[in-house]
C-alpha positions as CSV (number, residue, x, y, z in Angstrom):
1,M,60.7,-53.8,-1.7
2,A,58.5,-56.6,-3.0
3,T,60.4,-59.1,-5.0
4,R,59.0,-60.3,-8.2
5,I,56.2,-63.3,-7.9
6,P,57.7,-66.4,-9.7
7,E,56.0,-68.0,-12.3
8,A,55.3,-71.4,-10.4
9,V,53.4,-69.5,-7.4
10,I,51.6,-67.5,-10.5
11,D,50.6,-71.1,-12.0
12,Q,49.7,-72.5,-8.4
13,I,47.2,-69.7,-7.9
14,R,45.7,-69.7,-10.9
15,D,45.3,-73.5,-11.1
16,S,44.0,-73.4,-7.3
17,V,41.3,-71.2,-8.0
18,N,37.8,-71.7,-10.2
19,I,37.6,-68.6,-12.1
20,T,33.5,-68.8,-11.8
21,D,33.8,-68.8,-7.8
22,I,36.1,-65.4,-8.2
23,V,33.9,-63.8,-10.9
24,G,30.8,-65.0,-9.1
25,Q,32.0,-62.7,-6.0
26,Y,31.1,-59.7,-8.6
27,V,28.8,-61.0,-11.1
28,T,25.4,-63.1,-10.9
29,L,26.1,-65.9,-13.1
30,K,23.4,-68.3,-14.4
31,K,24.4,-71.9,-16.7
32,S,23.3,-71.7,-20.2
33,G,24.8,-74.5,-22.5
34,K,28.3,-75.3,-21.2
35,N,29.1,-71.9,-20.2
36,L,27.8,-69.2,-17.5
37,F,26.4,-66.0,-18.5
38,G,25.5,-62.8,-16.4
39,L,25.4,-58.9,-17.3
40,C,28.8,-57.2,-17.8
41,P,30.3,-55.8,-14.8
42,F,32.2,-53.5,-17.2
43,Q,29.3,-51.5,-18.6
44,E,25.5,-51.1,-17.9
45,E,23.5,-53.6,-19.9
46,K,20.1,-55.6,-19.7
47,T,20.7,-58.6,-21.7
48,P,23.7,-60.7,-20.8
49,S,26.7,-60.7,-22.9
50,F,29.4,-61.6,-20.3
51,S,30.4,-65.3,-20.8
52,V,32.5,-67.6,-18.5
53,A,33.9,-70.8,-19.7
54,E,34.5,-72.8,-16.5
55,D,36.3,-75.6,-18.7
56,K,38.9,-73.2,-19.8
57,Q,38.9,-70.7,-16.7
58,I,38.5,-67.9,-19.1
59,F,35.8,-64.9,-19.4
60,N,34.6,-63.1,-22.7
61,C,32.4,-60.0,-23.1
62,F,30.9,-60.2,-26.5
63,S,29.8,-56.7,-26.0
64,C,32.6,-54.6,-24.6
65,H,35.3,-57.5,-26.0
66,R,37.3,-57.8,-22.6
67,G,38.5,-61.3,-21.8
68,G,41.0,-63.0,-20.5
69,N,41.7,-65.3,-17.4
70,V,41.1,-64.7,-13.6
71,F,44.0,-62.5,-13.0
72,R,43.0,-60.5,-15.8
73,F,39.3,-60.4,-15.0
74,I,40.6,-58.9,-11.2
75,M,42.5,-56.3,-13.2
76,E,39.8,-55.0,-15.0
77,I,37.3,-55.0,-12.2
78,E,39.5,-53.7,-9.1
79,Q,41.7,-51.1,-11.6
80,I,44.9,-52.7,-10.0
81,D,48.2,-54.2,-12.1
82,F,49.0,-57.9,-12.4
83,P,51.1,-58.3,-9.3
84,A,48.0,-57.1,-7.4
85,A,45.7,-58.9,-9.0
86,V,47.6,-62.3,-8.3
87,L,47.7,-61.4,-4.7
88,K,43.9,-60.5,-4.8
89,V,43.0,-63.7,-6.4
90,A,44.8,-65.9,-3.9
91,E,43.3,-64.0,-1.2
92,L,39.6,-64.3,-2.6
93,G,40.3,-68.1,-3.3
94,Q,41.9,-68.5,0.0
95,V,44.9,-70.4,-1.6
96,D,47.2,-71.7,0.9
97,V,50.4,-70.0,-0.2
98,D,52.9,-67.8,1.7
99,L,52.7,-64.2,-0.1
100,S,54.5,-62.3,2.2
101,A,57.3,-61.7,0.4
102,F,55.7,-60.4,-2.8
103,Q,53.3,-57.7,-1.1
104,E,53.3,-54.6,-3.2
105,T,55.2,-51.7,-1.8
106,R,55.8,-49.5,-5.0
107,P,53.6,-46.2,-4.9
108,Q,50.1,-46.3,-5.9
109,P,49.0,-43.9,-8.8
110,K,48.5,-40.6,-7.5
111,A,45.1,-39.6,-6.3
112,D,43.0,-36.3,-6.7
113,P,44.5,-34.4,-3.6
114,I,41.2,-32.2,-3.4
115,K,39.4,-35.7,-2.9
116,T,41.6,-36.8,-0.8
117,E,41.4,-33.6,1.6
118,L,37.5,-33.8,1.3
119,L,37.7,-37.2,2.7
120,Q,39.9,-36.5,5.5
121,L,37.4,-33.5,6.2
122,Y,34.5,-36.0,6.2
123,Q,35.8,-38.6,8.3
124,A,37.0,-36.0,10.9
125,A,33.6,-34.2,11.0
126,A,32.1,-37.5,11.5
127,T,34.6,-38.4,14.4
128,L,33.3,-35.3,16.0
129,F,30.3,-35.6,15.6
130,Q,30.2,-39.1,17.3
131,H,32.3,-37.7,20.0
132,V,29.7,-34.9,20.7
133,L,26.7,-37.9,20.8
134,L,28.5,-40.1,23.0
135,N,30.7,-38.2,25.3
136,T,29.0,-34.5,25.8
137,E,26.5,-33.2,27.6
138,A,25.3,-31.2,24.6
139,G,24.5,-34.8,23.1
140,E,22.5,-36.3,25.8
141,E,19.5,-35.6,24.5
142,A,20.4,-36.7,20.9
143,L,21.7,-40.0,22.8
144,A,18.4,-40.5,24.4
145,Y,16.4,-40.2,21.4
146,A,18.9,-42.6,19.6
147,Q,18.5,-45.0,22.6
148,Q,14.5,-44.7,22.4
149,R,14.7,-45.5,18.6
150,Q,16.5,-48.8,19.9
151,L,20.0,-47.7,18.7
152,D,22.6,-49.2,21.3
153,E,26.1,-48.1,21.1
154,T,27.2,-50.9,19.1
155,Q,24.9,-50.0,16.5
156,L,25.8,-46.1,16.6
157,K,29.4,-47.1,16.3
158,T,28.8,-49.7,13.6
159,F,26.8,-46.8,11.3
160,Q,29.2,-44.0,13.0
161,V,26.1,-41.8,14.1
162,G,26.7,-38.6,15.7
163,Y,25.0,-35.4,16.7
164,A,25.5,-31.9,15.5
165,P,24.5,-29.7,18.2
166,D,22.5,-26.5,18.1
167,Q,25.7,-24.5,18.7
168,D,27.0,-21.6,16.9
169,N,29.3,-23.0,13.9
170,L,31.1,-25.8,16.4
171,L,32.1,-27.6,13.1
172,L,33.6,-24.4,11.4
173,R,35.4,-23.3,14.5
174,F,36.9,-27.2,14.9
175,F,38.2,-26.6,11.4
176,Q,39.6,-23.1,11.8
177,E,41.4,-24.3,14.6
178,K,43.2,-26.9,12.5
179,K,44.2,-23.9,9.8
180,V,42.2,-25.8,7.2
181,D,41.7,-23.9,3.9
182,F,38.9,-21.7,3.3
183,Q,38.3,-22.7,-0.1
184,L,38.4,-26.2,0.8
185,L,35.8,-25.8,3.5
186,R,33.5,-24.0,0.9
187,Q,33.9,-27.1,-1.4
188,S,32.9,-29.5,1.3
189,G,29.3,-29.3,1.4
190,L,29.5,-29.2,5.3
191,F,28.8,-25.3,5.3
192,S,26.4,-22.9,4.0
193,E,27.6,-19.6,2.8
194,R,26.0,-16.1,3.4
195,E,25.9,-13.1,1.0
196,D,28.8,-11.7,2.4
197,G,30.8,-14.9,1.7
198,S,31.4,-16.2,5.5
199,L,30.6,-19.8,6.3
200,F,28.0,-21.0,8.8
201,D,27.5,-25.0,9.8
202,R,24.8,-26.5,7.4
203,F,23.8,-28.9,10.0
204,R,22.4,-28.1,13.5
205,D,20.5,-29.8,15.9
206,R,20.5,-32.9,13.9
207,L,21.2,-36.6,14.5
208,M,23.8,-37.2,12.0
209,F,23.7,-40.4,9.7
210,P,27.5,-40.4,7.8
211,I,26.9,-41.5,4.2
212,R,29.4,-43.8,3.1
213,D,30.7,-45.1,-0.5
214,A,31.3,-48.5,-1.3
215,R,34.7,-48.6,0.0
216,G,33.2,-47.4,3.7
217,Q,34.3,-43.7,3.2
218,V,32.6,-41.2,4.7
219,I,31.1,-38.9,1.8
220,A,28.3,-37.1,2.8
221,F,25.8,-36.5,5.6
222,S,22.1,-36.9,6.3
223,G,20.9,-35.1,9.5
224,R,17.6,-35.7,11.1
225,L,16.4,-32.5,13.1
226,L,16.0,-33.4,16.7
227,H,13.3,-30.6,17.4
228,P,11.3,-30.2,14.7
229,I,10.7,-26.6,13.4
230,A,7.8,-26.1,10.7
231,Q,10.0,-24.0,8.0
232,L,13.1,-26.6,8.4
233,P,13.2,-30.2,6.6
234,K,13.2,-33.4,8.7
235,Y,15.8,-34.6,7.0
236,L,18.9,-32.5,5.4
237,N,21.2,-34.4,3.0
238,S,24.6,-33.1,2.0
239,P,25.2,-31.1,-1.3
240,E,26.7,-32.9,-4.2
241,T,30.4,-32.2,-4.3
242,K,33.2,-34.0,-5.9
243,L,32.7,-36.8,-3.4
244,F,29.2,-37.2,-3.4
245,N,26.7,-37.9,-6.2
246,K,23.1,-39.2,-4.7
247,R,22.6,-40.9,-8.1
248,D,25.7,-43.4,-7.7
249,V,25.5,-43.8,-4.0
250,L,23.2,-46.7,-1.7
251,F,23.2,-46.3,2.1
252,N,25.0,-49.1,3.9
253,L,26.3,-50.7,0.5
254,D,29.5,-51.0,2.0
255,L,28.6,-53.1,5.0
256,A,25.7,-55.2,3.2
257,R,28.0,-56.2,0.1
258,P,29.0,-59.4,1.6
259,E,25.8,-60.7,3.2
260,I,24.3,-59.7,-0.2
261,R,26.6,-62.3,-1.9
262,R,26.2,-64.6,0.9
263,H,22.2,-64.5,0.8
264,K,22.3,-63.7,-2.8
265,Q,19.7,-61.0,-2.5
266,V,19.5,-57.4,-1.5
267,V,16.4,-55.8,0.6
268,L,15.7,-52.3,-0.4
269,F,14.2,-49.9,2.1
270,E,13.2,-46.4,2.1
271,G,15.0,-44.6,5.0
272,F,18.2,-45.1,6.8
273,M,16.7,-45.5,10.0
274,D,14.4,-48.6,8.4
275,V,18.0,-50.3,7.0
276,I,19.8,-49.8,10.7
277,A,16.5,-51.4,12.6
278,A,16.5,-54.1,10.0
279,Y,20.4,-54.4,10.6
280,R,19.7,-54.8,14.2
281,A,16.8,-57.4,13.6
282,G,19.4,-59.6,11.6
283,I,18.7,-58.5,7.9
284,Q,22.0,-57.1,7.2
285,Y,21.9,-57.3,3.6
286,G,19.5,-54.3,3.2
287,V,20.2,-50.6,1.5
288,A,18.5,-47.6,0.8
289,S,18.5,-45.2,-1.9
290,M,19.4,-41.4,-1.4
291,G,15.6,-40.2,-0.9
292,T,15.0,-40.5,-4.7
293,S,13.7,-42.8,-7.3
294,L,16.2,-45.7,-8.1
295,T,18.6,-44.7,-10.8
296,N,20.4,-47.0,-13.1
297,E,23.6,-46.1,-11.7
298,Q,22.4,-47.6,-8.6
299,L,20.9,-50.6,-10.0
300,H,24.0,-51.3,-11.9
301,Q,26.1,-51.7,-8.5
302,L,23.5,-53.9,-7.2
303,Q,23.4,-56.2,-10.4
304,R,26.7,-57.0,-9.9
305,L,26.0,-58.5,-6.4
306,T,22.6,-60.2,-6.9
307,G,19.7,-60.8,-9.3
308,H,17.1,-61.0,-6.5
309,L,15.6,-57.5,-5.4
310,I,13.4,-57.7,-2.4
311,V,11.7,-54.2,-2.0
312,C,10.3,-53.5,1.7
313,Y,9.3,-49.8,1.4
314,D,6.5,-48.1,4.4
315,G,3.1,-49.9,4.4
316,D,1.4,-46.4,4.1
317,L,-0.1,-45.3,0.9
318,P,3.0,-43.1,0.2
319,G,5.3,-46.3,0.7
320,L,3.0,-48.4,-1.6
321,T,3.0,-45.7,-4.1
322,A,6.9,-45.7,-4.3
323,T,6.9,-49.6,-4.4
324,N,4.5,-49.2,-7.6
325,R,6.8,-47.1,-8.9
326,V,9.9,-49.3,-8.6
327,I,7.7,-52.3,-10.1
328,T,7.0,-50.3,-13.1
329,L,10.7,-49.3,-13.6
330,L,12.0,-52.8,-13.2
331,R,9.1,-54.6,-15.1
332,Q,10.8,-55.1,-18.3
333,D,14.1,-55.2,-16.7
334,Q,16.0,-58.6,-16.9
335,R,18.6,-58.1,-14.2
336,F,16.2,-58.6,-11.5
337,Q,13.8,-61.1,-10.1
338,L,11.8,-58.5,-8.1
339,S,9.8,-59.3,-5.1
340,I,7.7,-57.2,-2.7
341,V,7.1,-57.2,1.3
342,T,4.3,-55.2,2.4
343,L,4.0,-54.3,6.1
344,P,0.6,-54.2,7.8
345,E,-1.2,-51.3,9.7
346,Q,0.6,-48.7,7.5
347,L,3.7,-49.5,9.7
348,D,7.6,-48.6,8.5
349,P,10.1,-51.3,9.0
350,D,11.4,-49.5,12.0
351,E,8.2,-49.3,13.5
352,Y,7.3,-53.1,12.9
353,I,10.2,-54.2,14.3
354,Q,9.7,-52.3,17.4
355,K,6.1,-53.5,17.8
356,Y,6.6,-57.1,16.6
357,Q,10.3,-57.9,17.3
358,A,12.8,-58.7,15.0
359,E,12.0,-62.5,14.9
360,S,8.8,-61.6,13.4
361,F,10.5,-59.1,10.8
362,R,13.0,-61.6,9.8
363,K,10.0,-64.2,8.9
364,K,8.2,-61.3,7.0
365,I,11.4,-60.7,4.8
366,E,12.1,-64.2,4.0
367,E,8.7,-66.0,4.0
368,S,6.0,-63.4,3.2
369,Q,7.4,-62.0,-0.4
370,L,4.8,-61.1,-2.9
371,T,5.6,-61.3,-6.9
372,A,5.1,-57.9,-8.6
373,T,2.0,-59.1,-10.1
374,A,0.5,-60.0,-6.7
375,F,1.2,-56.3,-5.2
376,R,-0.2,-54.7,-8.4
377,L,-3.4,-56.8,-7.9
378,N,-3.5,-55.6,-4.2
379,Y,-2.4,-52.2,-4.9
380,L,-5.3,-51.3,-7.5
381,R,-8.0,-52.3,-5.0
382,Q,-6.8,-49.5,-3.0
383,G,-9.7,-46.8,-2.4
384,K,-12.2,-49.2,-4.1
385,K,-15.2,-51.1,-2.3
386,L,-15.9,-54.3,-4.2
387,D,-19.5,-54.7,-3.1
388,H,-20.2,-51.4,-5.0
389,E,-20.7,-52.3,-8.7
390,Q,-19.0,-49.4,-10.2
391,D,-15.7,-50.1,-8.2
392,K,-16.2,-53.9,-8.9
393,I,-16.2,-53.4,-12.5
394,A,-13.2,-50.7,-12.7
395,Y,-11.1,-53.1,-10.4
396,T,-11.9,-56.1,-12.5
397,E,-11.1,-54.3,-15.8
398,A,-7.8,-53.0,-14.1
399,A,-6.7,-56.2,-12.7
400,L,-7.0,-58.3,-16.0
401,Q,-5.1,-55.6,-17.9
402,E,-2.4,-56.2,-15.2
403,L,-2.5,-59.9,-16.2
404,L,-1.8,-59.3,-19.8
405,T,1.9,-58.5,-18.5
406,V,2.0,-61.9,-17.3
407,H,3.5,-64.3,-19.6
408,S,3.2,-67.6,-17.5
409,T,0.4,-69.6,-18.1
410,I,0.5,-71.3,-14.9
411,E,1.1,-68.0,-13.0
412,R,-1.9,-65.9,-14.8
413,D,-4.1,-69.1,-13.9
414,V,-3.1,-68.8,-10.2
415,Y,-4.0,-65.4,-10.2
416,L,-7.3,-65.9,-12.4
417,H,-8.4,-68.2,-9.7
418,Q,-7.5,-65.7,-7.1
419,L,-9.5,-63.1,-8.5
420,S,-12.4,-65.5,-9.1
421,Q,-12.8,-65.9,-5.3
422,T,-12.1,-62.2,-4.5
423,L,-14.9,-60.7,-6.7
424,N,-17.2,-63.9,-6.4
425,L,-17.1,-63.9,-10.2
426,S,-17.2,-66.8,-12.5
427,Y,-13.6,-68.6,-13.4
428,D,-14.8,-69.0,-16.9
429,V,-16.0,-65.8,-17.5
430,L,-12.8,-64.0,-16.2
431,V,-10.7,-66.4,-18.6
432,G,-12.9,-65.7,-21.4
433,Q,-12.6,-62.0,-20.8
434,L,-9.0,-62.0,-20.5
435,Q,-8.6,-64.2,-23.7
436,R,-10.5,-61.4,-25.6
437,L,-8.0,-59.0,-24.2
438,L,-5.0,-60.9,-25.2
439,A,-6.4,-61.3,-28.6
440,N,-7.0,-57.4,-29.1
441,A,-3.8,-56.7,-27.6
442,T,-2.1,-59.0,-30.0
443,R,-4.1,-57.6,-33.0
444,Q,-3.1,-54.0,-31.8
445,R,0.8,-54.8,-31.6
446,D,0.7,-56.3,-35.1
447,Q,-1.1,-53.3,-36.6
448,T,1.2,-51.1,-34.6
449,L,4.2,-53.1,-36.0
450,Q,2.9,-53.0,-39.5
451,T,2.3,-49.1,-39.3
452,Q,5.9,-48.8,-38.3
453,L,7.5,-51.0,-41.1
454,T,5.3,-49.1,-43.5
455,T,5.6,-45.6,-42.4
456,V,9.1,-45.3,-40.6
457,P,12.3,-45.4,-42.7
458,T,14.4,-48.3,-41.3
459,V,16.9,-47.2,-38.6
460,Q,20.2,-48.5,-39.2
461,Q,21.6,-50.5,-36.4
462,P,24.6,-50.0,-34.7
463,T,27.2,-51.8,-36.7
464,Q,28.9,-55.1,-35.0
465,V,32.6,-55.6,-35.7
466,H,32.9,-57.3,-38.8
467,L,35.6,-60.0,-39.8
468,N,36.7,-60.5,-43.2
469,R,37.4,-63.8,-45.0
470,V,41.3,-63.6,-44.1
471,E,40.7,-62.5,-40.4
472,R,38.2,-65.4,-40.0
473,A,41.3,-67.7,-41.7
474,E,43.6,-66.1,-39.3
475,R,41.3,-66.8,-36.3
476,D,40.7,-70.2,-37.7
477,L,44.3,-71.1,-38.0
478,L,45.2,-70.0,-34.3
479,H,42.4,-72.3,-33.0
480,L,43.5,-75.1,-34.9
481,F,47.2,-74.4,-33.8
482,W,46.3,-74.7,-30.2
483,Y,43.9,-77.6,-30.1
484,D,44.7,-80.0,-33.2
485,R,48.0,-81.5,-32.9
486,Q,48.4,-82.6,-36.3
487,A,47.4,-78.9,-37.9
488,R,49.9,-77.7,-35.4
489,D,52.7,-80.0,-36.6
490,K,51.7,-79.0,-40.4
491,L,51.9,-75.4,-39.6
492,M,55.1,-75.7,-37.7
493,Q,56.7,-77.2,-40.7
494,Q,55.8,-73.7,-43.0
495,T,58.7,-72.2,-41.2
496,D,58.5,-68.7,-43.4
497,F,54.7,-68.8,-42.9
498,V,53.4,-65.1,-41.4
499,M,50.0,-63.9,-40.4
500,V,48.5,-61.0,-42.3
501,H,47.5,-58.7,-39.5
502,D,49.6,-57.6,-36.5
503,P,47.7,-59.0,-33.8
504,Y,47.0,-62.2,-35.1
505,Q,51.1,-62.6,-35.7
506,M,51.7,-61.8,-32.4
507,L,49.4,-64.5,-30.8
508,Y,51.1,-66.9,-33.4
509,T,54.5,-66.1,-32.3
510,L,53.6,-66.2,-28.7
511,S,51.8,-69.8,-29.4
512,Q,54.9,-70.9,-30.7
513,T,56.8,-70.0,-27.7
514,Y,54.1,-71.5,-25.3
515,F,54.2,-75.1,-26.8
516,V,57.9,-75.1,-26.6
517,T,57.5,-76.1,-22.8
518,N,53.8,-77.1,-22.9
519,E,52.3,-80.2,-24.6
520,T,48.6,-79.1,-24.4
521,F,47.0,-75.7,-25.0
522,N,45.7,-74.4,-21.5
523,A,43.6,-70.9,-22.2
524,A,44.2,-69.5,-18.9
525,A,47.8,-70.0,-18.7
526,F,48.2,-68.9,-22.3
527,S,46.7,-65.9,-21.2
528,D,49.3,-64.3,-18.7
529,Y,51.7,-64.9,-22.2
530,A,49.5,-62.2,-23.8
531,K,50.4,-59.4,-21.4
532,S,48.6,-56.7,-23.2
533,D,44.8,-56.3,-22.5
534,D,43.8,-56.2,-26.2
535,L,45.8,-59.5,-26.8
536,Q,44.2,-61.3,-23.9
537,S,40.8,-60.2,-24.8
538,L,41.5,-61.5,-28.7
539,A,42.7,-64.7,-27.4
540,A,39.5,-65.5,-25.0
541,E,37.3,-64.3,-28.4
542,I,39.3,-66.9,-30.4
543,D,39.0,-69.3,-27.7
544,Q,35.3,-69.3,-27.9
545,M,35.0,-70.1,-31.3
546,P,32.8,-73.0,-32.3
547,F,35.1,-75.9,-33.2
548,D,34.9,-79.0,-35.6
549,E,37.7,-81.6,-34.6
550,T,36.8,-83.8,-37.6
551,T,37.6,-81.0,-40.3
552,G,41.0,-79.9,-38.9
553,L,43.6,-80.6,-41.8
554,A,40.7,-79.6,-44.2
555,Q,40.1,-76.4,-42.3
556,L,43.6,-75.7,-42.3
557,A,44.5,-76.1,-45.8
558,D,41.6,-73.7,-46.5
559,D,42.4,-71.0,-44.2
560,L,46.2,-71.5,-45.7
561,M,44.7,-70.9,-49.3
562,T,42.6,-67.9,-48.2
563,I,45.7,-66.0,-46.5
564,Q,48.1,-67.1,-49.4
565,R,45.5,-65.8,-52.0
566,F,45.1,-62.4,-50.3
567,K,48.8,-62.1,-50.1
568,L,49.1,-62.8,-53.8
569,E,46.0,-60.5,-54.9
570,T,47.6,-57.7,-52.6
571,K,51.1,-58.0,-54.5
572,L,48.8,-58.2,-57.7
573,K,47.1,-55.0,-57.0
574,Q,50.5,-53.6,-55.9
575,A,52.1,-54.4,-59.3
576,Q,49.1,-53.0,-61.5
577,Q,49.7,-49.7,-60.1
578,Q,53.4,-49.9,-60.4
579,A,52.9,-50.7,-64.1
580,H,50.5,-48.1,-64.6
581,E,52.9,-45.4,-63.4
582,A,55.6,-47.2,-65.4
583,N,53.5,-46.6,-68.3
584,Q,52.5,-42.9,-67.5
585,M,56.3,-42.0,-67.1
586,G,57.7,-43.9,-70.3
587,D,59.7,-46.4,-68.5
588,D,59.2,-49.2,-70.9
589,E,61.9,-51.4,-69.2
590,Q,60.3,-51.5,-66.0
591,A,56.8,-51.6,-67.7
592,L,58.1,-54.8,-69.4
593,R,59.4,-56.3,-66.1
594,L,56.4,-55.6,-64.0
595,F,54.0,-57.4,-66.7
596,Q,56.1,-60.2,-66.4
597,Q,55.6,-60.2,-62.6
598,L,51.6,-59.6,-63.6
599,L,51.7,-62.8,-65.3
600,T,53.1,-64.7,-62.9
601,L,51.2,-63.8,-60.0
602,K,47.9,-64.3,-62.2
603,K,49.1,-67.9,-62.4
604,Q,49.9,-68.3,-59.1
605,I,46.6,-67.2,-58.0
606,E,44.8,-69.3,-60.7
607,A,46.8,-72.5,-59.6
608,L,45.4,-71.9,-55.9
609,S,41.9,-72.0,-57.5
610,A,42.3,-75.2,-59.5
């Protein structure tokens, strides 16, 4: 059994790491004022609402209202308990402390048994396919093909590439011999089903590329046909199962993740072979989507790792068109700095590496990145002959429309100079035409906005969390109690003081306990006092409130008066209701007593206002 981690060890680990270094391994953070901001890793969003206060070593999300110290962050992001989070922080922060006695040994929450069995099934299939490729006569031709594509044994094992031979139900017979349940085989996606209900291998005569989840577990396959047949697809993917949803998966993310963080960028390729070829060439921070357009789910995974996305699709027209779709998708997206790498001679990355070698490809990725606008200006020229008048006019108009989307005047000027040279047109003429287009676009936008304001009913926006005056006062008091020594001493003298709302009272009680053994307030250390998620998040929100050090005692008096007045007003309402009920029931004695109580309460409220 693991022993309980002592408080001293917890404090040592928390004080030895910088929360920004730990959070930065999951979230791309940018400095803004005294704090760092990024997109919240707990939800999908396009505008940063996630804040890290490095000076206080806490995080807070203004959108989902999670907050706390570094341990709380790891608990939330990894979905683990507190002891496991302490160990994880020590590992991520490389804290020099012996934790062997504290390793968790208690059982983890029970996983879905069907998913567990399917994972075992897929790993067994991957092992079998690779054995066939590397060690059998049936896999010799497939192995020769893989080697022809520059895949040596290291790459084959790294990516667990295998071969499904053109044999009668090899995989089905393999699992039948192991007595695997028939219904599990049906659910796996590894087999197709005939009309009579019998199963047969889905993949035959295909080089098999395992698709792994972010943890490196095989959850699906993509098989490339070794001997092309007209009626069969070149690539065949597993169907969606309990393990595999193509919207959620990026090929190679498990291997690329540490490299993406290290290089602070990710390269998006079209196909698996491109990713593997780039990996072999030294670009090991590449991924590929699953044969579909990028999804929000995939982008959400990438945004947690980096803010720089490089698109390197095939250099042919379909590849350029696919690149243009990515630009359209991400044009208004603040999550990524978008760069484009285009390959010459209509080559794909794998072909380019084979023709021009790995070093040339690395330089291409690292030194030949285009902006999205530069790519679009080149893309718009496709199929146009600029020495023909109509094509030249059409391209000029399209290029200027593209420049309407560029907000930087410096960047726009660079492209105007380039267009002037490309088109052999006067720079001043292009500037004048662009200015007219900008003015027209502004006028149209204003007209559209005016129309919406006059003809469309106002849409109620989602309401934010509203704090009444009492809750604001309670938050003020807690903040003063933490950071103003005079206010804290003054409040401690009022031994009968109680907050109105339970969460604030709980934080107040914890705060009193905290200051028994601590001279000054440390937000990160206090977070561990507040064991519950809600209290930690509430404490982080309160800690991030603006604070005026010059008005401490005056603010304390105002807040106490607000709370006292609320309590008296609440008692007054209760007494009024009780007096009304006494009159209704004809209880004159009770009514008189309550009337006297009402007079007393009103005098107390008036005295507070004096």
